[in-house]
MITOR-662932 format. One record per residue: chain; residue number from 1; x, y, z of N, C-alpha, C in turn; residue in one letter. Coordinates in Angstrom, 3 decimals, decimal comma. Layout:
REM MITOR-662932
GUMI cadena num   n.east  n.north     n.up  ca.east ca.north    ca.up   c.east  c.north     c.up residuo
GUMI      A NUM        X        Y        Z        X        Y        Z        X        Y        Z       a
...
This chain:
REM MITOR-662932
GUMI cadena num   n.east  n.north     n.up  ca.east ca.north    ca.up   c.east  c.north     c.up residuo
GUMI      A   1  -28,746   39,191  -25,334  -27,669   38,046  -25,897  -28,139   37,135  -26,833       m
GUMI      A   2  -29,474   37,067  -27,027  -29,825   35,988  -28,143  -29,600   35,854  -29,440       g
GUMI      A   3  -29,154   36,982  -29,578  -28,631   36,780  -30,914  -27,355   36,306  -31,268       k
GUMI      A   4  -27,014   35,851  -30,190  -25,417   35,322  -30,337  -25,392   33,859  -29,646       y
GUMI      A   5  -26,566   33,763  -29,503  -26,847   32,606  -28,520  -27,391   31,175  -29,146       k
GUMI      A   6  -26,728   29,997  -29,079  -27,205   28,871  -29,911  -28,371   27,716  -28,772       i
GUMI      A   7  -29,507   27,659  -29,484  -30,398   27,100  -28,734  -30,535   26,178  -29,443       n
GUMI      A   8  -30,242   25,427  -30,934  -30,552   24,315  -31,932  -29,335   24,231  -32,372       s
GUMI      A   9  -29,180   23,144  -32,933  -28,502   22,413  -34,244  -28,576   23,467  -35,269       a
GUMI      A  10  -29,854   24,332  -35,810  -30,077   24,787  -36,655  -29,493   26,360  -36,731       i
GUMI      A  11  -29,176   26,780  -35,326  -28,749   28,411  -35,043  -27,265   27,907  -35,330       d
GUMI      A  12  -26,446   26,918  -35,565  -25,013   26,549  -35,463  -24,464   26,892  -36,500       n
GUMI      A  13  -24,852   27,548  -37,568  -24,521   27,873  -38,772  -22,870   28,392  -39,298       s
GUMI      A  14  -22,171   29,192  -38,146  -20,741   29,330  -37,655  -20,413   28,785  -36,799       v
GUMI      A  15  -19,173   28,159  -37,080  -18,368   27,392  -35,825  -16,950   27,479  -36,291       f
GUMI      A  16  -16,422   27,708  -35,133  -14,442   27,818  -35,127  -14,210   26,776  -34,533       v
GUMI      A  17  -13,482   25,619  -34,899  -12,757   24,616  -33,865  -11,895   25,345  -33,269       v
GUMI      A  18  -11,824   24,507  -31,656  -11,051   24,838  -30,624  -10,691   23,636  -30,061       t
GUMI      A  19   -9,383   24,026  -29,409   -9,051   22,754  -28,882  -10,183   22,359  -27,569       e
GUMI      A  20  -10,951   22,977  -26,744  -11,855   22,333  -26,093  -12,947   21,821  -26,767       s
GUMI      A  21  -13,402   22,135  -28,291  -14,113   21,422  -29,111  -13,415   20,268  -29,632       f
GUMI      A  22  -12,485   19,940  -29,817  -11,790   19,175  -30,570  -11,871   17,577  -29,202       l
GUMI      A  23  -11,817   18,237  -27,687  -11,477   17,218  -26,725  -13,105   16,332  -26,658       k
GUMI      A  24  -14,083   17,861  -26,789  -15,514   17,156  -26,565  -16,243   15,816  -27,630       l
GUMI      A  25  -15,738   16,716  -28,951  -15,693   15,839  -29,953  -15,148   14,242  -29,887       s
GUMI      A  26  -14,238   14,257  -29,513  -13,649   12,953  -29,271  -14,233   12,177  -27,895       n
GUMI      A  27  -14,930   12,870  -27,355  -15,624   11,962  -26,020  -16,653   11,668  -26,569       m
GUMI      A  28  -17,595   12,340  -27,527  -18,888   12,206  -28,213  -18,519   10,910  -29,087       f
GUMI      A  29  -17,240   10,666  -29,774  -16,809    9,647  -30,421  -17,616    8,413  -29,845       k
GUMI      A  30  -17,074    8,388  -28,501  -17,543    7,078  -27,711  -19,121    6,571  -27,594       t
GUMI      A  31  -19,895    7,402  -27,762  -21,055    7,080  -27,479  -21,748    6,412  -28,520       l
GUMI      A  32  -21,338    5,895  -30,012  -21,632    5,333  -30,557  -21,638    3,949  -29,870       k
GUMI      A  33  -20,680    3,832  -29,262  -20,445    1,928  -28,898  -20,615    1,797  -27,228       n
GUMI      A  34  -20,751    2,590  -26,589  -21,145    2,424  -25,179  -22,288    3,155  -24,617       s
GUMI      A  35  -22,173    2,874  -23,815  -23,721    3,553  -23,009  -23,413    3,340  -21,537       h
GUMI      A  36  -24,557    4,242  -20,732  -24,235    4,349  -19,273  -23,348    5,893  -19,095       g
GUMI      A  37  -23,314    6,656  -19,995  -22,220    7,914  -19,558  -23,221    8,621  -19,184       k
GUMI      A  38  -22,290    9,862  -18,508  -22,995   11,144  -18,012  -22,022   11,729  -18,400       i
GUMI      A  39  -21,927   12,921  -19,367  -21,165   13,776  -19,789  -21,570   15,116  -19,119       i
GUMI      A  40  -20,738   16,037  -18,316  -21,046   17,031  -18,111  -20,490   18,050  -18,806       h
GUMI      A  41  -20,798   19,119  -19,568  -20,408   20,104  -20,176  -20,325   21,674  -19,424       v
GUMI      A  42  -19,575   21,644  -19,199  -19,516   23,071  -18,419  -18,512   24,376  -18,801       v
GUMI      A  43  -18,630   25,507  -18,658  -17,942   27,022  -19,220  -18,855   28,159  -18,390       g
GUMI      A  44  -17,964   28,710  -18,606  -18,729   30,370  -18,092  -19,760   30,548  -19,169       a
GUMI      A  45  -20,391   31,530  -18,734  -21,692   32,329  -19,604  -21,169   32,921  -20,242       p
GUMI      A  46  -21,627   32,502  -21,606  -21,136   33,202  -22,739  -19,953   32,909  -23,801       g
GUMI      A  47  -19,342   31,256  -23,498  -18,405   30,560  -23,566  -19,159   29,939  -24,782       t
GUMI      A  48  -20,256   29,284  -25,447  -20,847   28,952  -26,326  -21,119   27,130  -26,180       g
GUMI      A  49  -21,369   26,886  -25,070  -21,662   25,846  -24,746  -22,079   24,822  -25,726       k
GUMI      A  50  -23,843   25,390  -25,624  -24,130   24,524  -26,592  -23,687   24,426  -28,115       s
GUMI      A  51  -23,253   25,871  -28,621  -22,546   25,517  -29,991  -21,573   24,406  -29,954       a
GUMI      A  52  -20,549   24,464  -28,857  -20,027   23,140  -28,997  -20,690   21,528  -29,105       n
GUMI      A  53  -21,855   21,264  -28,338  -22,545   20,417  -27,858  -22,946   20,036  -29,569       i
GUMI      A  54  -23,746   21,193  -29,843  -24,503   20,656  -31,175  -23,624   20,145  -32,819       y
GUMI      A  55  -22,282   21,079  -32,010  -21,143   20,717  -33,384  -20,852   19,392  -33,680       a
GUMI      A  56  -20,343   19,099  -32,225  -19,691   17,840  -32,093  -20,800   16,888  -32,220       a
GUMI      A  57  -21,948   16,968  -31,791  -22,964   15,817  -32,378  -23,069   15,583  -33,739       i
GUMI      A  58  -23,133   16,636  -34,597  -22,748   16,842  -36,180  -21,891   16,507  -36,444       e
GUMI      A  59  -20,511   16,360  -36,008  -19,136   15,905  -36,300  -19,340   14,356  -36,465       k
GUMI      A  60  -19,973   13,897  -35,422  -19,723   12,449  -35,000  -21,034   11,735  -35,255       q
GUMI      A  61  -22,204   12,311  -35,930  -22,952   11,647  -36,329  -24,090   10,995  -35,260       g
GUMI      A  62  -24,354   11,419  -34,167  -24,896   10,953  -32,994  -26,503   11,393  -33,398       l
GUMI      A  63  -27,234   10,086  -33,073  -28,670   10,697  -33,004  -28,944   10,691  -31,526       t
GUMI      A  64  -29,654   11,813  -31,347  -30,066   12,372  -30,126  -31,737   13,149  -29,971       v
GUMI      A  65  -31,462   12,976  -28,682  -33,100   13,222  -28,141  -32,780   14,671  -27,239       y
GUMI      A  66  -33,258   15,782  -27,975  -32,856   16,794  -27,110  -34,395   17,319  -26,139       d
GUMI      A  67  -33,940   17,041  -25,451  -35,232   17,003  -24,274  -35,391   18,974  -23,920       v
GUMI      A  68  -36,785   19,045  -24,283  -37,419   20,026  -24,074  -38,172   20,379  -22,678       k
GUMI      A  69  -38,257   21,627  -22,097  -38,786   22,009  -20,662  -40,375   22,159  -20,916       s
GUMI      A  70  -41,132   21,151  -19,961  -42,455   21,135  -20,108  -42,877   21,955  -18,776       q
GUMI      A  71  -42,303   22,696  -18,418  -42,550   23,605  -17,250  -43,616   24,765  -18,142       i
GUMI      A  72  -44,382   25,076  -17,301  -45,810   26,105  -17,914  -45,708   26,695  -16,783       k
GUMI      A  73  -45,230   26,819  -15,644  -45,520   27,933  -14,462  -44,361   28,066  -13,595       e
GUMI      A  74  -44,070   29,190  -13,453  -42,677   29,402  -12,624  -42,808   28,998  -11,279       v
GUMI      A  75  -43,808   29,145  -10,802  -43,916   28,975   -9,378  -44,327   27,914   -8,700       n
GUMI      A  76  -44,122   26,523   -9,586  -44,290   25,280   -9,301  -43,235   24,495   -8,587       i
GUMI      A  77  -43,326   23,124   -7,787  -42,446   22,890   -7,052  -41,872   22,035   -7,368       n
GUMI      A  78  -40,397   21,431   -6,844  -39,642   20,854   -7,477  -39,845   19,366   -8,129       s
GUMI      A  79  -41,406   19,066   -7,296  -42,073   17,532   -7,674  -42,390   17,606   -8,867       q
GUMI      A  80  -43,423   18,765   -8,966  -43,926   18,982  -10,312  -42,790   19,056  -11,657       k
GUMI      A  81  -41,962   19,570  -11,604  -40,424   19,967  -12,353  -40,259   18,510  -12,654       v
GUMI      A  82  -40,161   18,023  -12,198  -39,146   16,331  -12,104  -40,394   15,569  -12,672       f
GUMI      A  83  -41,763   15,781  -12,429  -42,781   14,734  -12,808  -42,828   15,115  -14,347       n
GUMI      A  84  -42,634   16,374  -14,868  -43,051   16,903  -16,121  -41,896   16,431  -16,997       s
GUMI      A  85  -40,833   16,033  -16,910  -39,968   15,878  -17,311  -39,979   14,375  -17,978       v
GUMI      A  86  -40,716   13,715  -16,844  -41,173   12,455  -17,439  -42,452   12,162  -18,475       y
GUMI      A  87  -43,146   13,044  -18,380  -44,519   13,330  -18,293  -44,308   13,952  -20,185       n
GUMI      A  88  -43,512   14,538  -20,369  -42,859   15,101  -21,822  -42,810   13,766  -22,137       g
GUMI      A  89  -41,476   12,781  -21,620  -40,833   11,673  -22,398  -42,367   10,885  -22,755       f
GUMI      A  90  -43,137   10,521  -22,017  -44,237    9,707  -22,449  -45,000   10,148  -23,373       k
GUMI      A  91  -45,267   11,574  -23,568  -45,839   12,221  -24,093  -45,510   12,338  -25,765       k
GUMI      A  92  -44,244   12,199  -25,603  -43,513   12,104  -27,379  -43,291   11,032  -27,675       d
GUMI      A  93  -43,148   10,008  -26,516  -42,801    8,624  -27,021  -44,474    7,829  -27,364       f
GUMI      A  94  -45,220    8,485  -26,751  -46,794    7,684  -26,546  -46,775    6,683  -25,803       d
GUMI      A  95  -46,377    6,477  -24,646  -46,087    5,372  -23,938  -46,415    5,839  -22,778       v
GUMI      A  96  -46,973    4,796  -21,790  -47,435    4,890  -20,270  -46,213    4,792  -18,759       k
GUMI      A  97  -45,463    3,954  -19,154  -44,808    3,227  -18,061  -43,007    4,296  -18,127       s
GUMI      A  98  -42,316    3,973  -16,895  -41,123    4,372  -17,170  -40,277    3,686  -17,641       k
GUMI      A  99  -40,437    2,337  -17,802  -40,116    1,157  -18,610  -40,028    1,417  -19,976       k
GUMI      A 100  -41,098    1,804  -20,331  -41,307    2,214  -21,955  -40,618    3,414  -22,102       e
GUMI      A 101  -40,462    4,141  -21,230  -39,759    5,272  -21,689  -38,313    5,327  -21,835       v
GUMI      A 102  -37,700    4,353  -20,930  -36,006    4,351  -21,156  -35,866    3,010  -22,380       y
GUMI      A 103  -36,846    2,346  -22,433  -36,998    1,430  -23,598  -36,547    2,417  -25,016       n
GUMI      A 104  -37,350    3,466  -25,016  -37,479    4,465  -26,012  -36,088    5,477  -26,187       c
GUMI      A 105  -35,530    5,909  -25,076  -34,389    6,256  -24,755  -33,055    5,703  -25,309       l
GUMI      A 106  -33,101    4,467  -25,128  -32,120    3,562  -25,750  -31,809    3,642  -27,195       e
GUMI      A 107  -32,706    4,104  -27,872  -32,724    3,956  -28,935  -31,692    5,568  -29,267       g
GUMI      A 108  -31,466    6,429  -28,738  -30,806    7,601  -28,855  -29,226    7,337  -28,604       f
GUMI      A 109  -28,262    7,514  -29,339  -26,988    7,816  -28,841  -27,049    8,426  -27,769       d
GUMI      A 110  -27,472    9,587  -27,320  -27,386   10,416  -26,639  -28,582   11,151  -26,083       a
GUMI      A 111  -28,985   11,685  -24,959  -30,213   12,454  -24,563  -29,863   13,589  -23,602       i
GUMI      A 112  -29,956   14,901  -24,070  -29,691   15,980  -24,205  -30,405   16,691  -23,454       l
GUMI      A 113  -29,898   17,519  -22,441  -30,497   18,499  -21,469  -29,586   19,716  -21,664       f
GUMI      A 114  -29,795   20,514  -22,755  -29,201   21,598  -23,221  -29,776   22,550  -23,087       v
GUMI      A 115  -29,924   23,862  -24,186  -30,746   24,723  -24,098  -32,242   24,657  -24,437       d
GUMI      A 116  -32,532   23,671  -25,107  -33,786   23,693  -25,107  -34,500   23,089  -24,064       m
GUMI      A 117  -33,879   22,576  -23,118  -34,460   22,225  -21,564  -34,242   23,631  -20,501       f
GUMI      A 118  -33,166   24,259  -20,557  -32,609   25,258  -19,826  -33,134   26,539  -20,001       h
GUMI      A 119  -33,331   26,758  -21,108  -33,771   28,026  -21,797  -34,370   28,144  -22,981       d
GUMI      A 120  -35,454   26,822  -22,764  -36,955   27,167  -23,760  -37,597   28,178  -23,808       s
GUMI      A 121  -37,748   28,955  -22,813  -38,709   30,600  -23,206  -37,892   31,162  -24,575       h
GUMI      A 122  -36,909   31,095  -24,627  -36,344   31,736  -25,773  -36,914   31,541  -27,228       l
GUMI      A 123  -36,933   29,970  -27,421  -37,632   29,626  -28,838  -38,933   29,581  -28,300       v
GUMI      A 124  -39,767   29,276  -27,204  -41,210   28,733  -27,142  -41,811   29,579  -25,947       d
GUMI      A 125  -42,247   30,646  -26,021  -42,859   31,836  -25,306  -44,135   30,498  -24,480       e
GUMI      A 126  -44,414   29,730  -24,800  -45,431   29,104  -24,106  -44,741   28,004  -22,760       d
GUMI      A 127  -43,421   28,161  -23,066  -42,760   27,468  -21,848  -41,957   28,106  -20,970       t
GUMI      A 128  -41,518   27,454  -19,660  -40,490   28,294  -19,106  -39,663   27,243  -18,967       v
GUMI      A 129  -38,231   27,955  -19,185  -36,978   27,538  -19,253  -36,574   26,924  -17,671       g
GUMI      A 130  -35,908   25,874  -17,633  -35,447   25,311  -16,380  -34,219   26,486  -15,971       f
GUMI      A 131  -33,740   26,966  -16,074  -32,929   28,011  -15,901  -33,737   29,110  -15,106       s
GUMI      A 132  -35,022   29,583  -15,804  -36,108   30,394  -15,079  -36,315   29,933  -13,880       v
GUMI      A 133  -36,844   28,899  -14,007  -37,858   28,051  -12,860  -36,428   28,204  -11,444       w
GUMI      A 134  -35,610   27,590  -11,924  -34,475   27,035  -10,837  -34,076   28,707  -10,408       s
GUMI      A 135  -33,873   29,701  -10,729  -33,432   31,206  -10,594  -34,681   31,700   -9,605       g
GUMI      A 136  -35,947   31,380  -10,137  -36,876   32,020   -9,466  -36,799   30,990   -7,919       n
GUMI      A 137  -36,880   29,807   -7,980  -36,750   28,783   -6,690  -35,771   29,201   -5,738       a
GUMI      A 138  -34,687   29,641   -6,245  -33,548   30,050   -5,198  -33,266   27,994   -4,748       g
GUMI      A 139  -32,983   28,052   -3,802  -32,471   27,131   -2,884  -33,574   25,696   -2,789       l
GUMI      A 140  -34,657   26,588   -3,019  -35,971   25,139   -3,260  -35,550   24,386   -4,148       r
GUMI      A 141  -35,001   24,829   -5,254  -34,749   24,192   -6,789  -33,461   22,850   -6,060       a
GUMI      A 142  -32,994   22,675   -4,657  -32,193   21,926   -4,515  -32,856   20,717   -4,729       t
GUMI      A 143  -34,185   20,217   -3,965  -34,848   19,313   -4,043  -35,010   18,617   -5,350       k
GUMI      A 144  -35,424   19,772   -6,566  -35,097   18,664   -7,792  -34,068   18,152   -8,171       f
GUMI      A 145  -32,849   18,145   -7,613  -31,463   17,564   -7,873  -31,495   16,787   -7,271       y
GUMI      A 146  -31,943   16,558   -5,936  -31,988   15,765   -4,996  -33,221   14,427   -5,476       l
GUMI      A 147  -34,161   14,853   -6,198  -35,135   13,771   -6,785  -34,029   13,167   -7,795       l
GUMI      A 148  -33,361   13,831   -8,536  -32,988   13,102   -9,989  -31,806   12,087   -9,359       c
GUMI      A 149  -30,837   12,371   -8,374  -30,185   11,510   -7,465  -30,738   10,068   -7,059       v
GUMI      A 150  -32,099   10,537   -6,359  -32,767    9,306   -6,434  -33,160    8,408   -6,879       v
GUMI      A 151  -33,692    9,441   -8,224  -34,050    8,393   -9,604  -33,225    7,681   -9,764       e
GUMI      A 152  -31,782    8,259   -9,863  -30,750    7,529  -10,602  -30,428    6,082   -9,517       y
GUMI      A 153  -30,243    6,261   -8,528  -29,964    5,023   -7,612  -31,490    4,032   -7,326       l
GUMI      A 154  -32,187    4,563   -8,006  -33,488    3,627   -7,882  -33,326    2,618   -9,441       k
GUMI      A 155  -32,992    3,588  -10,201  -33,044    3,112  -12,205  -31,701    2,855  -12,476       e
GUMI      A 156  -30,818    2,171  -11,682  -29,144    2,276  -12,017  -28,961    1,418  -13,286       r
GUMI      A 157  -29,739    0,261  -13,484  -29,792   -0,572  -14,194  -30,641   -0,036  -15,628       r
GUMI      A 158  -31,318    0,697  -15,391  -31,899    1,765  -16,828  -30,647    2,857  -17,327       e
GUMI      A 159  -30,260    3,180  -16,444  -29,273    4,319  -16,646  -28,150    3,714  -17,263       y
GUMI      A 160  -27,654    2,635  -17,391  -26,642    2,046  -17,856  -27,376    1,526  -19,222       k
GUMI      A 161  -28,524    1,664  -19,870  -28,625    1,702  -21,018  -28,382    2,595  -21,856       r
GUMI      A 162  -28,317    3,996  -21,345  -28,533    5,209  -21,963  -27,198    6,196  -21,783       i
GUMI      A 163  -26,758    6,852  -22,215  -26,337    7,993  -22,252  -26,961    9,118  -22,034       n
GUMI      A 164  -26,757   10,171  -21,504  -26,707   11,878  -20,718  -25,782   12,371  -21,169       i
GUMI      A 165  -26,111   13,793  -21,858  -25,215   14,879  -21,933  -25,839   16,061  -21,149       i
GUMI      A 166  -25,172   16,779  -20,286  -25,867   17,756  -19,873  -24,976   19,119  -19,608       l
GUMI      A 167  -25,708   19,682  -19,828  -25,128   21,235  -19,710  -25,017   21,812  -18,836       q
GUMI      A 168  -24,263   21,855  -18,151  -24,089   21,911  -16,581  -23,769   24,100  -16,196       t
GUMI      A 169  -24,261   24,092  -15,219  -23,975   25,949  -14,897  -24,411   25,764  -13,705       a
GUMI      A 170  -23,536   26,670  -12,581  -24,168   27,164  -11,694  -23,830   28,555  -11,500       w
GUMI      A 171  -24,750   29,498  -11,651  -24,590   31,124  -11,982  -25,205   31,898  -10,904       r
GUMI      A 172  -24,538   32,575  -10,890  -25,077   33,673   -9,946  -24,503   35,320   -9,996       f
GUMI      A 173  -25,025   35,826   -9,565  -24,549   37,423   -9,952  -23,983   38,056   -8,823       h
GUMI      A 174  -22,864   38,733   -9,022  -22,234   39,818   -8,254  -21,753   40,827   -8,695       f
GUMI      A 175  -22,016   42,331   -8,273  -21,700   43,610   -8,372  -22,218   43,810  -10,043       r
GUMI      A 176  -23,323   43,228  -10,475  -23,794   43,361  -11,721  -23,255   42,813  -12,687       g
GUMI      A 177  -22,301   41,581  -12,487  -21,632   40,866  -13,359  -22,274   38,988  -13,050       k
GUMI      A 178  -22,227   38,424  -14,349  -22,924   36,953  -13,984  -21,372   36,021  -13,906       k
GUMI      A 179  -21,489   35,232  -12,914  -20,676   34,491  -13,010  -20,819   32,769  -12,694       y
GUMI      A 180  -19,935   32,162  -13,014  -20,227   30,275  -12,740  -19,543   29,924  -12,060       d
GUMI      A 181  -19,943   29,050  -11,061  -19,265   28,435   -9,797  -18,188   27,286  -10,488       l
GUMI      A 182  -18,133   26,718  -11,864  -17,534   25,731  -12,184  -16,278   26,188  -12,599       f
GUMI      A 183  -16,417   27,480  -13,352  -15,113   28,302  -13,950  -14,818   29,392  -13,831       t
GUMI      A 184  -15,216   30,038  -12,595  -14,917   31,415  -12,115  -14,559   31,780  -11,118       d
GUMI      A 185  -13,838   30,677  -10,299  -13,920   30,668   -9,032  -12,674   29,923   -8,613       m
GUMI      A 186  -11,515   30,527   -9,535  -10,287   30,017   -9,475  -10,216   28,408   -8,645       g
GUMI      A 187   -9,440   28,764   -7,816   -9,274   27,220   -7,274  -10,369   26,711   -6,617       i
GUMI      A 188  -11,442   27,448   -5,886  -12,303   26,798   -5,969  -13,296   25,837   -6,856       l
GUMI      A 189  -13,283   26,461   -8,242  -14,108   25,847   -9,453  -12,530   24,465   -9,669       s
GUMI      A 190  -11,594   24,588   -9,738  -10,802   23,822   -9,810  -11,266   22,577   -8,682       k
GUMI      A 191  -11,525   22,469   -7,631  -11,701   22,043   -6,634  -12,836   21,089   -6,674       l
GUMI      A 192  -14,214   21,829   -7,273  -15,276   20,808   -7,809  -15,700   20,696   -8,864       v
GUMI      A 193  -14,763   20,703  -10,018  -14,411   20,126  -11,274  -13,522   18,928  -10,764       l
GUMI      A 194  -12,852   18,456   -9,915  -12,110   17,566   -9,810  -12,673   16,627   -9,076       a
GUMI      A 195  -14,039   16,648   -8,037  -14,958   16,117   -7,543  -15,773   15,587   -8,550       v
GUMI      A 196  -16,202   16,223   -9,296  -17,367   15,822  -10,454  -16,412   14,871  -11,315       m
GUMI      A 197  -15,072   15,537  -11,652  -14,690   14,293  -12,570  -14,461   13,056  -12,390       g
GUMI      A 198  -14,706   12,590  -10,849  -14,648   11,361  -10,202  -15,816   10,453  -10,445       t
GUMI      A 199  -16,725   11,473  -10,659  -18,145   10,355  -10,974  -18,531   10,592  -12,295       i
GUMI      A 200  -18,247   11,636  -12,836  -19,092   11,898  -14,393  -17,615   12,306  -15,410       f
GUMI      A 201  -17,669   12,020  -16,778  -17,170   12,880  -17,483  -17,136   14,212  -17,582       d
GUMI      A 202  -16,383   14,745  -17,325  -16,354   16,580  -17,274  -15,592   17,101  -18,629       v
GUMI      A 203  -16,342   17,786  -19,453  -15,510   18,717  -20,224  -15,767   20,396  -20,080       v
GUMI      A 204  -14,615   21,240  -19,848  -14,896   22,335  -19,626  -14,333   23,020  -21,061       v
GUMI      A 205  -15,524   24,173  -21,440  -15,545   24,807  -22,665  -14,607   26,139  -22,401       i
GUMI      A 206  -13,637   26,362  -22,823  -12,701   27,774  -22,395  -11,778   27,784  -23,869       s
GUMI      A 207  -11,380   29,085  -23,996  -10,706   29,674  -25,131   -9,286   29,727  -24,764       y
GUMI      A 208   -8,095   29,944  -25,581   -7,242   30,706  -25,339   -7,631   32,280  -26,436       k
GUMI      A 209   -7,123   32,940  -25,925   -7,208   34,187  -26,703   -7,344   34,291  -27,900       p
GUMI      A 210   -6,247   33,952  -28,779   -6,496   33,691  -29,810   -7,773   33,016  -30,747       e
GUMI      A 211   -7,907   31,925  -30,319   -9,303   31,521  -30,518  -10,387   32,405  -30,351       e
GUMI      A 212  -10,444   33,118  -29,277  -11,730   33,955  -28,953  -11,442   35,372  -30,369       t
GUMI      A 213  -10,429   35,415  -30,444  -10,838   36,572  -31,583  -11,243   35,729  -32,712       i
GUMI      A 214  -10,749   34,623  -33,262  -11,088   33,938  -34,109  -12,722   33,828  -34,374       k
GUMI      A 215  -13,116   33,483  -33,220  -14,910   33,413  -32,930  -15,661   34,434  -33,190       i
GUMI      A 216  -14,931   35,475  -32,651  -15,659   37,015  -32,636  -15,425   37,463  -34,310       v
GUMI      A 217  -14,470   37,229  -34,648  -14,660   37,673  -35,967  -15,087   36,992  -37,252       k
GUMI      A 218  -15,405   35,737  -36,503  -16,717   34,745  -37,728  -17,933   35,302  -37,757       n
GUMI      A 219  -18,255   36,579  -36,219  -19,506   37,028  -36,347  -19,675   38,382  -36,428       h
GUMI      A 220  -18,488   39,215  -36,186  -18,460   40,734  -35,978  -17,164   41,339  -36,775       v
GUMI      A 221  -17,501   42,135  -37,229  -16,016   42,638  -37,822  -15,370   43,566  -36,651       k
GUMI      A 222  -14,571   43,575  -36,832  -13,597   43,880  -35,507  -12,389   43,987  -35,578       a
GUMI      A 223  -11,433   44,974  -35,165  -10,173   44,947  -34,914   -9,741   44,250  -33,872       d
GUMI      A 224   -8,575   43,151  -34,261   -8,078   42,493  -32,890   -7,486   43,516  -31,757       d
GUMI      A 225   -6,976   44,316  -31,992   -6,781   45,178  -30,560   -8,114   45,364  -29,690       k
GUMI      A 226   -9,340   45,543  -30,618  -10,697   46,101  -29,536  -11,268   44,867  -29,389       l
GUMI      A 227  -10,988   43,707  -29,960  -11,303   42,505  -29,534  -10,559   41,780  -27,840       i
GUMI      A 228   -9,112   42,391  -28,175   -8,491   42,112  -27,039   -8,744   42,772  -25,785       e
GUMI      A 229   -9,435   44,042  -26,067   -9,747   44,596  -25,137  -10,344   44,461  -24,401       h
GUMI      A 230  -12,002   44,004  -25,276  -13,167   43,415  -24,554  -13,177   41,909  -23,990       y
GUMI      A 231  -11,619   41,144  -24,376  -11,123   39,976  -23,658  -10,793   40,642  -22,314       i
GUMI      A 232  -10,073   41,204  -22,240   -9,474   42,106  -20,647  -10,814   42,012  -19,770       h
GUMI      A 233  -11,502   42,800  -20,928  -12,580   43,269  -19,825  -13,939   42,004  -19,128       e
GUMI      A 234  -14,234   41,292  -20,380  -15,142   40,062  -20,461  -14,397   38,225  -20,128       y
GUMI      A 235  -13,502   38,566  -20,615  -12,478   36,797  -20,519  -13,148   36,773  -21,467       g
GUMI      A 236  -12,423   35,528  -21,832  -12,883   34,692  -23,219  -13,981   34,276  -23,558       s
GUMI      A 237  -15,074   35,321  -23,167  -16,226   34,937  -23,508  -17,004   35,288  -24,934       k
GUMI      A 238  -16,904   34,633  -25,910  -17,358   35,457  -27,262  -18,771   35,908  -27,365       p
GUMI      A 239  -19,636   35,263  -26,770  -21,163   36,017  -27,159  -21,014   37,546  -26,295       r
GUMI      A 240  -20,418   37,459  -25,131  -20,423   39,186  -24,692  -19,465   39,782  -25,357       f
GUMI      A 241  -18,664   39,454  -25,794  -17,674   40,503  -26,578  -18,464   40,737  -28,000       i
GUMI      A 242  -19,269   39,928  -28,793  -20,037   40,230  -29,424  -20,919   41,053  -29,331       c
GUMI      A 243  -21,770   41,075  -28,560  -22,761   41,800  -28,220  -22,383   43,277  -27,763       q
GUMI      A 244  -21,092   43,570  -26,907  -20,533   44,470  -26,557  -20,031   45,283  -28,100       a
GUMI      A 245  -19,501   44,639  -28,870  -18,732   45,264  -30,247  -20,347   45,896  -30,808       l
GUMI      A 246  -21,255   45,026  -31,174  -22,440   45,738  -31,462  -22,977   46,412  -31,017       e
GUMI      A 247  -23,182   46,793  -29,809  -23,761   47,928  -28,954  -22,623   49,260  -29,263       n
GUMI      A 248  -21,589   48,718  -29,572  -20,284   50,357  -30,038  -21,025   50,536  -31,495       e
GUMI      A 249  -21,275   49,545  -32,097  -21,780   49,943  -33,658  -23,113   51,041  -33,278       d
């Protein structure tokens, strides 16, 4: 799937404006003049969350720090993964304390935890993407999220100085297909998103069939009817549809 997967702003040369994008872009517009926001961008696998994030950042002219995974071994524990995030900050900013880290992060409009963090292995084979680590860790990865919550509660004043954009997914496989808790589980997904929305800003990336057709045709030459066939099979997930069309050829 890597050919149609956006891992950085450089990859985003072809982009189609959709209703989801406009909602995301309008939310990002607020980041220039406000702080303390945590935005979760959710969407089913294959919908192009990163593509939308990078396009909205470019449209709004935001300065961002794109966090890259510092994980080197897939079997390390949650505490070491958590520590690696701050160690990466300290190395990049050439500072020694967390206070100095937050001072540096305040200089950006937003801090990104997107594909360079989740899927860094796709662009740097010397790192382990967080998605690979968490998939290997299974339930043990829960401790990482607890450490994040504790850190936020301890450093709430510092977090009020920065904005964070998170590409959020909770994926699992069932009968050979990949699903996402936040978007693929009907009423359960709606309930989870409603709860998240009381705490964070949440934007769901999803498309109407006509938007999906337009996105796919910007990447692959195909008849509308054939694309509609794959929408019926995969849902409005342009990356999966593009890959299926390419395999047909």
